[in-house]
Structures are given as structure tokens and as C-alpha cells.
C-alpha positions as CSV (number, residue, x, y, z in Angstrom):
1,M,135.7,108.0,160.5
2,A,132.1,106.2,159.6
3,E,131.6,109.3,157.6
4,R,134.6,109.2,155.7
5,A,133.7,105.3,154.7
6,V,130.2,106.2,153.2
7,S,131.8,109.1,151.6
8,S,134.0,106.9,149.5
9,V,131.1,104.3,149.5
10,I,129.5,106.8,147.7
11,Q,131.9,108.3,145.5
12,Y,132.1,104.9,143.9
13,L,128.6,103.2,144.1
14,V,128.0,106.9,141.8
15,P,129.6,106.4,139.0
16,L,129.0,102.4,139.0
17,L,125.2,102.9,139.0
18,A,125.2,105.9,136.5
19,H,127.2,103.1,133.9
20,E,124.5,100.9,134.6
21,V,121.7,102.4,134.0
22,E,123.2,103.6,130.6
23,L,124.2,100.0,130.1
24,L,119.7,99.1,130.4
25,R,119.2,101.7,128.2
26,S,121.5,100.4,125.3
27,V,120.0,97.4,125.9
28,H,116.5,99.4,126.2
29,K,117.6,100.4,122.7
30,E,118.7,97.2,121.2
31,I,115.2,96.0,122.3
32,V,113.4,98.1,120.7
33,S,115.5,97.3,117.3
34,I,115.0,93.8,117.6
35,K,111.2,94.5,117.6
36,A,111.2,96.3,114.6
37,E,113.6,94.3,112.6
38,F,111.5,91.0,113.6
39,K,107.5,92.8,112.2
40,R,109.9,93.8,109.0
41,I,110.7,90.1,108.7
42,Q,106.9,89.1,109.9
43,S,105.5,91.6,107.1
44,F,108.0,89.9,104.9
45,L,107.1,86.5,105.5
46,E,103.8,87.0,105.0
47,D,103.9,88.7,101.2
48,A,105.9,86.0,99.6
49,E,103.5,83.9,101.4
50,S,100.2,85.9,99.4
51,I,102.3,85.9,96.6
52,K,103.0,81.8,97.0
53,F,99.3,81.5,97.2
54,C,98.6,83.7,94.3
55,V,100.9,82.1,92.3
56,L,99.8,78.4,93.1
57,F,96.2,79.4,92.8
58,I,96.1,80.8,89.4
59,H,98.4,77.9,88.7
């Protein structure tokens, strides 16, 4: 009886845990993507700031 109950719980939990693992992997991929996007934005802003400085310095 107890063995059957444990088996049922395991059959329920395994797919649930597998799904949670996939969700965590996709969250990690999104975080990596967002981090890369922020680096590109930061680089763009640094370039814009240096161009602005050069333009102000020349005039």
C-alpha cells in the first residue's frame, strides 16, 4: 500500500521537476541575453558620451 502511494507520488513529481528544470534553464538564458543587451547599451552610451565630449571640446 505505502509502496504504491510512494510510486504514485514519484510518477507525479518527476515530470513536474523536469518541467521546473526547463523553466530554470530558460530563465538563465534570458538573464544571459539581458546582460549582453545591457553591455551593448552601456557601450553605446559610452560612445555617445565620448562623441558628445569631442564635439563640445572642438567647438
